[in-house]
N, CA, C and O of each residue as an XYZ file, in Angstrom:
924
protein
N     -42.432     -2.068    -37.529
C     -42.127     -1.463    -36.084
C     -40.603     -2.238    -35.477
O     -40.888     -3.384    -35.131
N     -39.228     -1.962    -35.276
C     -38.652     -3.167    -35.343
C     -39.289     -3.349    -33.779
O     -39.996     -2.557    -33.156
N     -38.607     -5.140    -33.231
C     -38.681     -5.311    -32.327
C     -37.247     -5.524    -31.834
O     -36.693     -6.346    -32.563
N     -36.610     -5.170    -31.057
C     -35.155     -5.209    -29.912
C     -35.671     -6.692    -28.771
O     -36.566     -6.715    -27.926
N     -35.109     -7.332    -29.013
C     -34.957     -7.960    -27.684
C     -33.897     -8.254    -27.076
O     -32.811     -8.636    -27.511
N     -34.371     -7.999    -25.709
C     -33.271     -8.239    -24.430
C     -32.797     -9.192    -24.148
O     -33.490    -10.160    -24.461
N     -31.644     -9.490    -23.549
C     -31.112    -10.839    -22.761
C     -30.537    -10.512    -21.829
O     -29.954     -9.430    -21.762
N     -30.571    -11.424    -20.837
C     -30.152    -11.052    -19.416
C     -28.776    -12.228    -19.691
O     -28.789    -13.353    -20.193
N     -27.467    -11.265    -19.029
C     -26.374    -12.268    -19.281
C     -26.056    -13.411    -18.371
O     -26.271    -13.719    -17.199
N     -25.672    -13.726    -19.034
C     -25.386    -15.272    -18.375
C     -24.386    -15.411    -16.857
O     -23.261    -14.948    -16.668
N     -25.017    -15.994    -16.168
C     -24.277    -15.821    -14.747
C     -22.396    -16.808    -15.447
O     -22.155    -17.801    -16.132
N     -21.559    -15.746    -14.727
C     -20.028    -16.745    -14.675
C     -20.202    -18.272    -14.062
O     -21.106    -18.714    -13.352
N     -19.231    -18.809    -14.490
C     -19.854    -20.554    -14.140
C     -18.184    -20.425    -13.326
O     -17.418    -19.470    -13.200
N     -18.126    -21.469    -13.007
C     -16.711    -22.021    -12.326
C     -15.666    -22.056    -13.332
O     -14.492    -21.935    -12.983
N     -16.038    -22.236    -14.744
C     -14.866    -22.094    -15.286
C     -13.970    -21.032    -15.280
O     -12.754    -21.217    -15.312
N     -14.744    -19.381    -15.222
C     -13.726    -18.181    -15.628
C     -13.552    -17.690    -14.126
O     -12.447    -17.280    -13.769
N     -14.753    -17.727    -13.131
C     -13.553    -17.469    -11.964
C     -14.346    -18.217    -11.072
O     -15.316    -18.861    -11.471
N     -13.896    -18.163     -9.540
C     -13.318    -18.656     -8.569
C     -14.214    -18.300     -7.660
O     -13.430    -18.083     -6.736
N     -15.420    -18.043     -7.154
C     -15.769    -17.681     -6.414
C     -15.799    -16.568     -5.650
O     -16.524    -15.663     -6.062
N     -14.974    -16.327     -4.261
C     -15.367    -14.846     -3.066
C     -13.336    -14.128     -4.241
O     -13.036    -13.021     -4.688
N     -12.574    -15.472     -4.241
C     -11.251    -14.845     -4.445
C     -11.120    -13.458     -5.555
O     -10.395    -12.464     -5.526
N     -12.232    -13.940     -6.562
C     -12.272    -12.810     -7.381
C     -10.952    -13.114     -8.911
O     -10.825    -12.490     -9.965
N     -10.213    -14.288     -8.378
C      -9.392    -14.459     -9.164
C      -9.833    -15.821    -10.416
O     -10.755    -16.617    -10.232
N      -9.272    -15.812    -11.179
C      -9.692    -16.762    -12.538
C      -9.495    -17.946    -12.231
O      -8.517    -18.140    -11.509
N     -10.227    -19.015    -12.600
C      -9.692    -20.453    -11.999
C      -8.819    -20.872    -12.534
O      -8.324    -21.742    -11.818
N      -8.188    -20.744    -13.617
C      -7.003    -21.152    -14.198
C      -5.623    -20.235    -13.645
O      -4.455    -20.623    -13.679
N      -6.089    -19.014    -13.169
C      -5.019    -18.279    -12.064
C      -4.857    -18.936    -10.332
O      -3.812    -19.143     -9.714
N      -5.955    -19.098     -9.982
C      -6.434    -19.673     -8.523
C      -5.089    -21.199     -8.520
O      -4.223    -21.401     -7.669
N      -5.341    -21.898     -9.589
C      -4.747    -23.130     -9.324
C      -3.507    -22.798     -9.418
O      -2.692    -23.083     -8.541
N      -3.072    -21.848    -11.007
C      -1.170    -21.633    -10.891
C      -1.025    -21.277     -9.170
O      -0.432    -22.124     -8.503
N      -1.480    -20.223     -8.563
C      -1.345    -19.456     -7.332
C      -1.141    -20.791     -6.121
O      -0.254    -20.953     -5.283
N      -2.543    -21.749     -6.497
C      -1.843    -23.481     -5.228
C      -0.666    -24.049     -5.716
O       0.133    -24.511     -4.901
N      -0.333    -24.108     -7.389
C       0.384    -25.494     -7.738
C       1.680    -24.293     -7.254
O       2.717    -24.930     -7.066
N       1.901    -22.722     -7.000
C       3.251    -22.091     -6.375
C       3.028    -22.550     -5.407
O       4.001    -23.268     -5.177
N       2.005    -22.668     -4.220
C       2.335    -22.359     -2.990
C       2.682    -23.657     -2.439
O       3.445    -23.681     -1.473
N       1.885    -25.550     -3.278
C       2.147    -26.118     -2.968
C       3.700    -26.876     -3.051
O       4.183    -27.550     -2.141
N       4.463    -26.539     -4.604
C       5.465    -26.333     -4.632
C       6.410    -25.563     -3.727
O       6.964    -26.398     -3.012
N       6.616    -24.975     -3.590
C       7.484    -23.834     -2.751
C       7.434    -24.904     -1.019
O       8.435    -25.534     -0.680
N       6.635    -24.908     -0.485
C       6.446    -25.426      0.843
C       7.031    -26.916      0.613
O       7.666    -27.481      1.503
N       6.825    -27.399     -0.401
C       7.891    -28.876     -0.425
C       9.387    -28.472     -0.490
O      10.140    -28.296      0.468
N       9.736    -28.334     -2.152
C      11.075    -27.526     -2.184
C      11.587    -26.950     -1.015
O      12.514    -27.450     -0.378
N      10.842    -25.611     -0.628
C      11.507    -25.188      0.811
C      11.708    -26.335      2.297
O      12.647    -26.116      3.063
N      11.118    -27.055      2.461
C      10.907    -28.065      3.630
C      12.229    -28.889      2.909
O      13.130    -29.010      3.740
N      12.420    -29.215      2.185
C      13.673    -30.350      1.609
C      15.113    -29.393      1.232
O      16.215    -29.747      1.652
N      14.947    -28.264      0.468
C      16.422    -27.271      0.415
C      16.313    -26.084      0.913
O      16.783    -25.229      0.162
N      15.721    -25.541      2.238
C      15.988    -24.725      2.297
C      15.132    -23.173      1.701
O      14.369    -23.066      0.741
N      15.519    -22.293      2.501
C      14.400    -20.781      1.482
C      15.615    -20.443      0.360
O      15.312    -19.676     -0.555
N      16.759    -20.906      0.400
C      17.667    -20.151     -0.876
C      17.616    -21.428     -1.986
O      18.566    -21.979     -2.543
N      16.366    -21.663     -2.092
C      16.392    -22.194     -3.596
C      15.947    -21.009     -4.739
O      15.321    -20.076     -4.237
N      16.206    -20.911     -6.340
C      16.393    -19.934     -6.915
C      14.469    -20.068     -7.106
O      13.880    -21.076     -7.496
N      13.887    -18.876     -6.741
C      13.037    -18.580     -7.817
C      12.536    -19.471     -8.725
O      11.746    -20.398     -8.546
N      13.138    -19.052     -9.823
C      12.946    -20.067    -11.392
C      12.947    -21.509    -11.090
O      12.170    -22.088    -11.850
N      13.506    -22.269    -10.297
C      13.459    -23.282     -9.959
C      11.572    -24.114     -9.683
O      10.850    -24.935    -10.249
N      11.537    -23.115     -8.321
C      10.014    -22.928     -7.999
C       8.888    -23.134     -8.829
O       7.992    -23.975     -8.909
N       9.396    -21.536     -9.745
C       8.037    -22.205    -10.354
C       8.554    -22.796    -12.042
O       7.837    -22.706    -13.039
N       9.244    -23.088    -12.029
C       9.340    -24.378    -13.053
C       8.764    -25.647    -12.638
O       7.926    -26.215    -13.338
N       9.152    -26.090    -11.593
C       8.491    -27.126    -10.766
C       6.752    -26.981    -10.598
O       6.066    -27.987    -10.782
N       6.332    -26.125    -10.365
C       5.213    -25.704    -10.038
C       4.188    -25.501    -11.816
O       3.017    -25.544    -12.193
N       5.445    -25.297    -12.359
C       4.579    -25.621    -14.198
C       4.246    -24.393    -14.213
O       3.352    -24.335    -15.058
N       4.472    -23.046    -13.661
C       4.030    -21.564    -14.679
C       5.019    -20.576    -14.625
O       5.664    -20.476    -13.582
N       5.180    -20.062    -15.272
C       5.891    -18.824    -15.860
C       6.374    -17.916    -14.641
O       5.601    -17.388    -13.841
N       8.000    -17.793    -14.611
C       8.155    -17.385    -13.786
C       7.767    -15.799    -13.729
O       8.116    -15.200    -12.711
N       7.195    -15.202    -14.565
C       6.652    -13.777    -14.859
C       5.140    -13.715    -14.099
O       4.577    -12.709    -13.669
N       4.635    -15.212    -14.073
C       3.418    -15.967    -13.242
C       3.770    -15.564    -12.252
O       3.313    -14.474    -11.910
N       4.495    -16.086    -11.578
C       5.131    -16.260     -9.965
C       5.468    -15.064     -9.663
O       5.121    -14.888     -8.496
N       6.047    -13.973    -10.154
C       6.483    -12.867     -9.614
C       5.532    -11.838     -9.573
O       5.722    -10.828     -8.895
N       4.178    -12.076    -10.477
C       3.228    -11.456    -10.585
C       2.017    -11.362     -9.005
O       1.270    -10.531     -8.488
N       2.411    -12.620     -8.793
C       1.420    -12.965     -7.121
C       2.707    -13.063     -6.403
O       2.854    -12.003     -5.795
N       3.752    -13.891     -6.188
C       4.543    -13.180     -4.992
C       5.556    -12.222     -5.724
O       6.538    -12.847     -6.123
N       5.586    -10.918     -6.000
C       6.613     -9.952     -5.646
C       8.171    -10.516     -5.470
O       9.158    -10.429     -6.202
N       8.022    -10.927     -4.603
C       9.330    -10.658     -3.406
C       9.598    -12.460     -3.284
O       8.780    -13.280     -3.701
N      10.895    -12.812     -2.635
C      11.188    -14.004     -1.882
C      10.573    -14.095     -0.647
O       9.800    -15.043     -0.511
N      10.732    -13.305      0.331
C       9.768    -13.211      1.508
C       7.744    -13.005      1.543
O       6.978    -13.244      2.477
N       7.368    -12.375     -0.168
C       6.164    -12.597      0.330
C       6.387    -14.307     -0.228
O       6.840    -14.661      0.861
N       6.414    -15.379     -0.913
C       6.502    -16.139     -1.297
C       6.291    -16.790      0.012
O       5.185    -17.097      0.458
N       7.573    -17.004      0.673
C       7.914    -17.108      1.956
C       6.806    -16.993      2.961
O       6.257    -17.855      3.647
N       6.633    -15.781      2.871
C       4.959    -16.102      4.001
C       4.037    -17.214      3.589
O       3.777    -18.311      4.084
N       3.585    -16.504      2.409
C       2.722    -17.549      1.911
C       2.735    -19.017      2.354
O       1.996    -19.684      3.078
N       3.907    -19.288      1.612
C       4.173    -20.976      2.057
C       4.192    -21.334      3.561
O       3.320    -21.970      4.152
N       4.964    -20.985      3.916
C       4.523    -21.089      5.591
C       3.664    -20.020      6.865
O       3.929    -19.879      8.059
N       2.581    -19.397      6.021
C       1.353    -19.076      7.196
C       0.789    -19.813      7.985
O       0.657    -19.610      9.192
N       0.275    -21.058      7.148
C      -0.141    -22.226      8.085
C       0.712    -22.584      9.395
O       0.374    -22.254     10.532
N       1.828    -23.285      9.080
C       2.851    -23.127     10.266
C       3.200    -22.281     10.975
O       3.238    -22.539     12.178
N       3.502    -21.245     10.611
C       3.302    -20.030     11.285
C       2.020    -19.721     12.418
O       2.190    -19.478     13.613
N       0.722    -19.800     11.712
C      -0.601    -20.139     12.448
C      -0.158    -21.153     13.861
O      -0.293    -20.869     15.051
N       0.444    -22.493     13.200
C       0.492    -23.548     14.019
C       1.311    -23.013     15.126
O       0.794    -23.260     16.215
N       2.699    -22.196     15.216
C       3.876    -21.676     16.009
C       3.137    -21.497     16.931
O       3.142    -22.019     18.046
N       2.064    -20.286     16.223
C       1.300    -19.308     17.498
C       0.321    -19.732     18.286
O      -0.033    -19.041     19.241
N      -0.406    -21.221     17.939
C      -1.134    -21.871     18.016
C      -0.487    -22.809     19.597
O      -1.059    -23.119     20.642
N       1.347    -23.077     18.956
C       1.591    -24.103     20.270
C       1.755    -23.132     21.776
O       1.588    -23.435     22.958
N       2.069    -22.130     21.243
C       2.038    -21.705     22.532
C       0.942    -21.430     23.326
O       0.988    -21.577     24.547
N      -0.363    -20.919     22.546
C      -1.556    -21.014     23.807
C      -1.429    -22.108     24.411
O      -1.616    -22.200     25.624
N      -1.042    -23.252     23.544
C      -1.568    -24.416     24.256
C      -0.699    -25.276     25.135
O      -0.852    -26.424     25.554
N       0.253    -24.391     25.292
C       1.416    -24.439     26.242
C       1.133    -23.764     27.023
O       1.663    -24.121     28.075
N       0.333    -22.596     27.174
C      -0.048    -21.946     28.620
C      -1.404    -22.809     29.071
O      -1.434    -23.067     30.275
N      -2.331    -23.206     28.419
C      -3.211    -24.041     29.004
C      -2.704    -25.479     29.511
O      -3.298    -26.498     29.159
N      -1.849    -25.509     30.153
C      -0.767    -26.772     30.517
C      -1.375    -26.039     32.023
O      -1.150    -24.832     32.102
N      -1.993    -26.568     33.005
C      -1.950    -26.482     34.418
C      -0.406    -26.542     35.228
O      -0.120    -26.159     36.362
N       0.448    -27.175     34.180
C       1.736    -27.864     35.146
C       2.606    -26.283     33.919
O       2.486    -26.251     32.694
N       3.532    -25.014     34.935
C       3.926    -24.384     33.880
C       5.193    -25.161     33.362
O       5.325    -25.132     32.138
N       6.054    -25.781     34.001
C       7.401    -26.256     33.325
C       6.942    -27.375     31.999
O       7.224    -27.294     30.803
N       6.132    -28.419     32.738
C       5.293    -29.211     31.304
C       5.097    -28.259     30.266
O       5.583    -28.082     29.149
N       4.234    -27.697     30.973
C       3.739    -26.494     29.605
C       5.349    -26.202     28.681
O       5.757    -26.696     27.630
N       5.678    -25.664     29.181
C       7.485    -24.725     28.456
C       8.429    -26.303     28.331
O       9.578    -25.938     28.081
N       8.404    -27.855     28.403
C       9.022    -27.950     28.066
C       8.719    -28.801     26.396
O       9.415    -28.904     25.385
N       7.385    -29.275     26.754
C       5.939    -29.075     25.981
C       6.377    -28.973     25.020
O       6.809    -29.851     24.272
N       6.318    -27.468     24.840
C       6.244    -26.175     23.892
C       7.739    -26.634     22.876
O       7.745    -27.086     21.731
N       8.923    -26.320     23.788
C      10.028    -26.283     22.561
C      10.293    -28.034     22.346
O      11.029    -28.582     21.526
N       9.555    -28.553     23.224
C      10.031    -29.974     21.824
C       9.062    -29.886     21.004
O       9.689    -30.011     19.952
N       7.526    -29.709     20.573
C       6.734    -29.019     19.800
C       7.115    -28.025     18.856
O       6.408    -27.992     17.848
N       8.196    -27.078     18.931
C       8.631    -25.918     18.344
C       9.869    -26.626     17.362
O       9.977    -26.316     16.175
N      10.919    -27.771     18.132
C      11.966    -28.318     17.900
C      11.838    -29.161     16.817
O      12.480    -29.261     15.771
N      10.391    -30.058     17.501
C       9.877    -31.052     16.645
C       9.721    -30.460     14.941
O      10.239    -30.772     13.868
N       8.418    -29.155     15.527
C       8.141    -28.932     13.427
C       9.746    -28.187     12.803
O       9.684    -27.761     11.650
N      11.104    -28.042     13.533
C      12.213    -27.738     13.172
C      12.899    -28.852     12.400
O      13.839    -28.713     11.618
N      12.247    -30.044     12.758
C      12.966    -31.095     12.590
C      12.613    -31.907     11.117
O      13.247    -32.831     10.607
N      11.145    -31.102     10.530
C      10.741    -32.195      9.910
C      10.432    -31.156      8.368
O      10.157    -31.541      7.232
N      10.552    -30.214      8.729
C      10.856    -29.010      7.371
C      12.431    -28.282      7.836
O      12.765    -27.916      8.963
N      13.195    -28.226      6.610
C      14.340    -27.506      6.426
C      14.140    -25.769      5.861
O      14.930    -24.826      5.807
N      12.916    -25.900      5.557
C      12.126    -24.139      5.496
C      12.219    -23.551      6.785
O      12.892    -22.574      7.114
N      11.387    -24.330      7.551
C      10.660    -23.806      8.795
C      11.693    -23.538      9.546
O      11.990    -22.433      9.999
N      12.284    -24.592      9.699
C      13.581    -24.502     10.779
C      14.259    -22.601     10.347
O      14.399    -21.702     11.176
N      14.537    -22.519      8.910
C      15.631    -21.223      8.430
C      14.747    -20.185      8.818
O      15.333    -19.167      9.186
N      13.276    -20.135      8.849
C      11.701    -19.427      9.289
C      12.135    -18.734     10.253
O      12.400    -17.533     10.325
N      12.212    -19.829     11.235
C      12.180    -19.206     12.650
C      13.430    -18.464     13.084
O      13.433    -17.532     13.889
N      14.662    -19.050     12.373
C      15.775    -17.867     13.095
C      15.982    -16.866     12.236
O      17.118    -16.392     12.266
N      14.971    -16.249     11.227
C      15.144    -15.115     10.050
C      14.259    -14.191     10.755
O      13.526    -14.610     11.651
N      14.280    -12.815     10.371
C      13.261    -12.298     10.283
C      12.941    -11.468      8.766
O      13.819    -11.063      8.004
N      11.655    -11.353      8.586
C      10.688    -11.092      7.597
C      10.229     -9.907      7.558
O       9.041     -9.918      7.234
N      10.965     -8.073      7.890
C       9.904     -7.405      7.933
C       8.472     -6.815      7.514
O       7.449     -6.377      8.040
N       9.100     -7.108      6.063
C       7.903     -6.764      4.955
C       6.714     -7.792      4.643
O       5.838     -7.864      3.781
N       7.074     -8.497      5.675
C       5.706     -9.322      5.850
C       5.097     -9.196      6.618
O       5.419     -9.856      7.606
N       3.741     -8.252      6.773
C       3.151     -7.723      7.872
C       2.358     -8.650      9.027
O       2.439     -8.579     10.254
N       1.451     -9.674      8.061
C       0.955    -10.070      8.960
C       1.272    -11.627      9.334
O       0.428    -12.233      9.994
N       2.636    -12.380      8.872
C       2.612    -12.879      8.888
C       4.123    -12.925      9.961
O       4.551    -13.967     10.459
N       4.850    -11.346     10.175
C       5.758    -11.345     11.405
C       4.426    -10.947     12.666
O       4.890    -11.323     13.742
N       3.186    -10.425     12.863
C       2.793    -10.244     13.629
C       2.034    -11.709     14.678
O       2.051    -11.819     15.904
N       1.352    -12.784     13.516
C       2.001    -14.400     13.987
C       3.188    -14.634     14.558
O       3.303    -15.618     15.288
N       4.060    -13.944     14.373
C       5.539    -13.895     14.975
C       5.251    -13.551     16.693
O       5.201    -14.118     17.784
N       5.134    -12.467     16.183
C       4.894    -11.580     17.431
C       3.416    -11.881     18.825
O       3.535    -11.755     20.043
N       2.624    -12.138     18.327
C       1.625    -12.789     19.235
C       2.396    -14.285     20.011
O       2.274    -14.470     21.221
N       3.037    -15.090     19.269
C       3.796    -16.255     19.667
C       4.287    -15.827     20.358
O       3.882    -16.063     21.496
N       5.750    -14.703     20.184
C       6.743    -14.552     21.157
C       6.217    -13.376     22.529
O       6.925    -13.095     23.496
N       4.870    -12.860     22.275
C       4.120    -12.340     23.720
C       3.755    -13.565     24.268
O       3.925    -13.423     25.479
N       3.415    -14.505     24.085
C       2.994    -15.369     25.094
C       4.008    -16.306     25.216
O       4.089    -16.806     26.338
N       4.887    -16.728     24.305
C       6.253    -17.618     24.857
C       6.931    -16.995     26.413
O       7.302    -17.609     27.413
N       6.898    -15.531     26.105
C       7.216    -14.619     27.312
C       6.552    -14.923     28.446
O       7.194    -15.186     29.463
N       5.329    -14.933     28.442
C       4.638    -15.554     29.161
C       4.663    -16.661     30.075
O       4.669    -16.832     31.294
N       4.674    -17.407     28.937
C       5.094    -18.961     29.523
C       6.624    -19.704     30.089
O       6.849    -20.751     30.696
N       7.672    -18.406     29.468
C       8.448    -18.788     30.359
C       8.505    -17.657     31.920
O       9.388    -17.761     32.773
N       7.647    -16.896     31.965
C       7.902    -16.599     33.550
C       7.086    -17.232     34.210
O       7.242    -17.129     35.427
N       5.907    -18.128     33.723
C       4.770    -19.097     34.879
C       6.140    -20.354     34.979
O       6.163    -21.299     35.768
N       6.834    -20.132     34.299
C       7.936    -21.743     34.655
C       8.837    -21.600     35.578
O       9.253    -22.407     36.409
N       9.202    -20.158     35.308
C      10.151    -19.370     36.666
C       8.993    -19.082     37.701
O       8.917    -20.158     38.294
N       8.242    -18.412     38.143
C       7.102    -18.474     39.251
C       7.164    -19.400     39.838
O       7.365    -19.391     41.052
N       6.965    -20.747     38.952
C       7.097    -22.073     39.512
C       7.961    -22.819     40.417
O       7.780    -23.725     41.230
N       9.016    -22.105     39.990
C      10.696    -22.564     40.441
C      11.103    -23.280     40.023
O      11.839    -24.059     40.628
N      10.827    -23.367     38.792
C      11.459    -24.804     37.689
C      12.309    -24.521     36.247
O      12.893    -25.412     35.631
N      12.258    -23.085     35.831
C      12.188    -22.750     34.971
C      14.031    -21.754     36.178
O      13.857    -21.102     37.207
N      15.066    -21.949     35.701
C      15.816    -20.748     35.975
C      15.448    -19.470     36.064
O      14.620    -18.861     35.387
N      16.073    -19.130     36.886
C      15.327    -17.242     36.783
C      16.114    -16.346     35.763
O      15.591    -15.443     35.111
N      18.012    -16.866     35.678
C      18.321    -16.286     34.884
C      18.144    -16.596     33.275
O      18.951    -15.926     32.630
N      17.227    -17.510     32.375
C      16.874    -17.629     31.757
C      16.141    -16.649     31.072
O      15.061    -16.339     31.575
N      16.685    -15.782     29.454
C      16.328    -14.874     29.226
C      15.228    -15.611     27.895
O      15.224    -16.805     27.596
N      14.229    -14.361     27.160
C      13.724    -14.762     26.290
C      14.705    -14.920     25.325
O      14.654    -16.069     24.888
N      15.485    -14.330     24.858
C      16.148    -13.947     24.056
C      17.000    -15.042     24.085
O      17.823    -15.033     23.170
N      17.079    -16.245     25.063
C      17.680    -17.639     24.911
C      17.038    -18.636     23.727
O      17.604    -19.376     22.923
N      15.494    -18.322     23.974
C      14.754    -19.014     22.892
C      15.642    -18.561     21.267
O      16.392    -19.371     20.722
N      15.486    -17.747     20.932
C      16.406    -18.018     19.225
C      17.215    -18.544     19.118
O      17.321    -19.248     18.114
N      18.544    -18.494     20.367
C      19.486    -19.323     20.344
C      19.257    -20.792     20.716
O      20.218    -21.472     20.357
N      18.415    -21.411     21.243
C      18.221    -22.423     21.329
C      17.335    -23.202     20.075
O      17.300    -24.432     20.121
N      16.652    -22.526     19.006
C      15.869    -22.722     17.341
C      17.207    -22.471     16.543
O      17.343    -23.155     15.529
N      18.451    -21.374     16.938
C      19.116    -21.488     16.063
C      20.515    -22.468     16.156
O      21.435    -22.499     15.338
N      20.369    -23.307     17.496
C      21.538    -24.729     17.457
C      20.677    -26.123     17.334
O      21.148    -27.259     17.386
N      19.282    -25.754     17.156
C      18.748    -27.220     16.588
C      18.402    -26.761     14.852
O      18.286    -27.591     13.951
N      18.260    -25.023     14.645
C      18.829    -25.436     13.110
C      19.819    -25.938     12.776
O      19.648    -26.939     12.081
N      20.789    -25.677     12.969
C      22.026    -25.827     12.757
C      22.360    -27.896     12.552
O      22.825    -28.615     11.668
N      21.637    -28.153     14.306
C      21.619    -29.761     14.063
C      20.879    -30.431     12.855
O      21.178    -31.339     12.079
N      19.496    -29.393     13.051
C      18.788    -30.159     11.653
C      19.236    -30.406     10.496
O      19.146    -31.464      9.874
N      19.904    -29.089     10.072
C      20.670    -28.707      8.561
C      21.885    -29.728      8.537
O      22.053    -30.453      7.556
N      22.801    -29.771      9.730
C      24.063    -30.593      9.424
C      23.687    -32.369      9.468
O      24.400    -33.233      8.955
N      22.529    -32.590     10.136
C      22.281    -34.512     10.250
C      21.467    -34.469      9.013
O      22.292    -34.717      8.133
N      20.303    -34.294      8.440
C      19.929    -34.195      7.293
C      18.705    -35.197      7.812
O      17.820    -34.791      8.565
N      18.766    -36.379      7.377
C      17.879    -37.199      7.235
C      18.109    -38.276      9.151
O      17.673    -39.360      9.538
N      18.906    -37.302      9.741
C      18.965    -38.182     11.202
C      18.577    -37.424     12.445
O      18.449    -37.861     13.589
N      18.380    -35.922     11.886
C      17.531    -34.809     12.455
C      16.597    -35.311     13.714
O      16.852    -35.093     14.898
N      15.173    -36.210     13.077
C      14.301    -36.690     14.070
C      15.145    -37.373     15.080
O      14.734    -37.570     16.224
N      16.411    -37.764     14.643
C      17.026    -38.411     15.724
C      17.962    -37.251     16.643
O      17.686    -36.980     17.811
N      18.726    -36.839     16.139
C      19.982    -36.009     16.560
C      19.107    -34.283     17.296
O      19.677    -33.452     18.002
N      18.165    -34.252     16.980
C      17.451    -32.861     17.073
C      16.365    -33.598     18.745
O      16.284    -32.787     19.667
N      15.999    -34.328     18.865
C      15.597    -34.522     20.732
C      17.020    -34.540     21.373
O      17.119    -33.937     22.442
N      18.110    -35.132     20.884
C      19.021    -35.235     21.574
C      19.923    -34.213     22.134
O      20.564    -34.347     23.176
N      19.923    -33.292     21.448
C      20.370    -32.263     22.066
C      18.957    -30.904     22.563
O      19.165    -29.821     23.111
N      17.733    -31.434     22.167
C      16.798    -30.811     23.463
C      17.445    -31.243     24.733
O      18.106    -30.603     25.550
N      17.016    -32.739     24.681
C      17.232    -33.046     26.012
C      18.075    -32.335     26.802
O      17.481    -31.590     27.581
N      19.617    -32.306     26.883
C      20.515    -31.816     27.341
C      20.315    -30.495     27.546
O      20.782    -30.117     28.620
N      19.819    -29.711     26.940
C      19.389    -27.840     26.900
C      18.161    -27.963     27.369
O      17.974    -26.768     27.596
N      16.746    -28.698     27.834
C      16.353    -28.545     28.727
C      16.860    -29.152     30.443
O      16.335    -28.706     31.464
N      17.619    -29.894     30.447
C      18.247    -30.236     31.550
C      18.983    -28.645     32.088
O      18.870    -28.090     33.181
N      19.749    -28.209     30.856
C      20.384    -27.170     31.388
C      19.817    -26.068     31.907
O      20.462    -25.304     32.624
N      17.953    -25.780     31.454
C      17.233    -24.889     31.788
C      16.711    -24.336     33.176
O      16.581    -23.264     33.767
N      16.448    -25.920     33.384
C      15.862    -26.148     34.947
C      17.087    -25.363     35.938
O      18.260    -25.069     35.706
N      16.254    -25.196     37.066
C      16.572    -24.400     38.157
C      17.304    -25.602     38.986
O      17.385    -25.515     40.211
N      17.896    -26.856     38.203
C      18.966    -27.608     39.438
C      20.659    -27.424     38.415
O      21.793    -27.852     38.630
N      20.115    -26.661     37.401
C      21.512    -26.430     36.698
C      22.408    -24.900     37.123
O      22.014    -23.964     37.818
N      23.712    -25.082     36.423
C      25.066    -23.781     37.331
C      24.536    -22.495     36.862
O      23.472    -22.503     36.242
N      25.021    -21.626     37.036
C      25.233    -20.284     36.098
C      25.217    -20.078     34.926
O      25.520    -21.034     34.213
N      24.942    -19.061     34.412
C      25.070    -18.695     32.541
C      25.763    -18.007     32.373
O      25.903    -17.525     33.496
N      26.703    -17.277     31.460
C      26.984    -16.034     31.520
C      25.930    -15.124     31.010
O      24.719    -15.275     30.845
N      26.599    -14.310     30.845
C      25.308    -12.896     30.443
C      24.531    -13.138     29.170
O      24.929    -13.800     28.212
N      23.078    -12.359     29.308
C      21.972    -13.269     27.433
C      22.659    -12.201     27.131
O      23.071    -11.376     27.946
N      22.824    -12.171     25.834
C      22.871    -11.057     24.525
C      21.614     -9.750     24.685
O      20.426    -10.058     24.782
N      21.985     -8.583     24.692
C      20.642     -7.714     24.304
C      19.614     -8.176     23.415
O      19.628     -9.190     22.716
N      18.663     -7.249     23.538
C      17.239     -7.335     22.226
C      18.228     -6.956     21.486
O      18.635     -7.881     20.783
N      18.902     -5.780     21.322
C      19.155     -5.213     20.014
C      19.966     -6.465     19.468
O      19.507     -7.095     18.515
N      21.007     -6.785     19.982
C      22.116     -8.106     19.680
C      21.445     -9.088     18.553
O      21.950     -9.489     17.505
N      19.976     -9.382     19.172
C      19.670    -10.855     18.703
C      18.695    -10.039     17.653
O      19.650    -10.123     16.881
N      17.936     -9.498     17.075
C      17.252     -8.612     16.601
C      18.607     -8.419     15.469
O      18.602     -9.214     14.530
N      19.406     -7.710     15.509
C      20.455     -7.404     14.466
C      21.200     -8.950     13.826
O      21.868     -9.126     12.808
N      20.741     -9.954     14.937
C      21.517    -11.099     13.961
C      20.397    -12.094     13.497
O      20.707    -12.919     12.638
N      19.364    -12.087     13.899
C      17.794    -12.529     13.429
C      17.909    -11.975     11.599
O      17.876    -12.727     10.626
N      18.063    -10.273     11.586
C      18.425    -10.006     10.140
C      19.222    -10.237      9.478
O      19.058    -10.223      8.258
N      20.279    -10.509     10.003
C      21.167    -10.946      9.040
C      22.200    -12.389      8.632
O      23.112    -12.584      7.829
N      21.206    -13.549     10.071
C      21.698    -14.288      9.718
C      21.357    -15.338      8.494
O      20.239    -15.522      8.012
N      22.300    -15.833      8.197
C      22.332    -17.425      6.606
C      22.410    -17.953      6.852
O      23.377    -18.201      7.571
N      21.761    -18.547      6.650
C      21.615    -20.908      6.731
C      22.879    -21.056      5.979
O      23.406    -20.239      5.223
N      23.261    -22.197      6.305
C      24.810    -22.869      5.493
C      24.001    -22.827      4.320
O      22.781    -22.919      4.183
N      24.878    -22.678      3.547
C      24.943    -23.025      2.028
C      25.149    -24.612      1.885
O      25.909    -25.301      2.565
N      24.222    -25.079      0.749
C      24.516    -26.053      0.085
C      25.769    -26.200     -0.435
O      26.371    -25.155     -0.680
N      26.455    -27.515     -0.725
C      27.726    -27.450     -1.787
C      26.867    -27.899     -3.254
O      25.962    -28.720     -3.399
N      27.615    -26.917     -4.352
C      27.198    -26.867     -5.400
C      26.162    -26.326     -5.720
O      25.801    -26.331     -6.897
């Protein structure tokens, strides 16, 4: 009589898989390298860096990068998701400030400081990514809270009544232009611009021309391209 021995398959170890992600460990390492490299390169050079350059600096194949992130928008959304989360959190924090004007000014200063320290994030805030669902949802959440923040500052009599929520993207575009043009001087130049703008936003300033419509600002956001680098 022939005896057959059965064995229980050995459990997979961390050498082949990575916990709940379902990815092999080497694939997860590749993903982390891609994201870390993208954040660094986007912060220094902006969003128009060739995908091939990111793959080369991350020490992965171009095919590997595109399998994980089929489009540039996918990679941008993954790279900047933590900062977009912080962007949304900043609006929540500002609403918690008992002084509506202080909350408004603090929020604007915080977001512009985030722009000044990261060229890629400067461009992210002045563009739209319709295909990045969760990423755009974070932006939408932040927008709703920012509108509430503006209304509180107006009700307190500190923010000029003709300030429009659509003025905020223009503020970010202006700051983005300063950040891009001044490069290393941005941490000094950006706050200076912002101080001028915040004074103009107060109820003590004079009247403004009519703001652009929501449709006009949406069109601008969808077609906006940051200034390209020489060479």
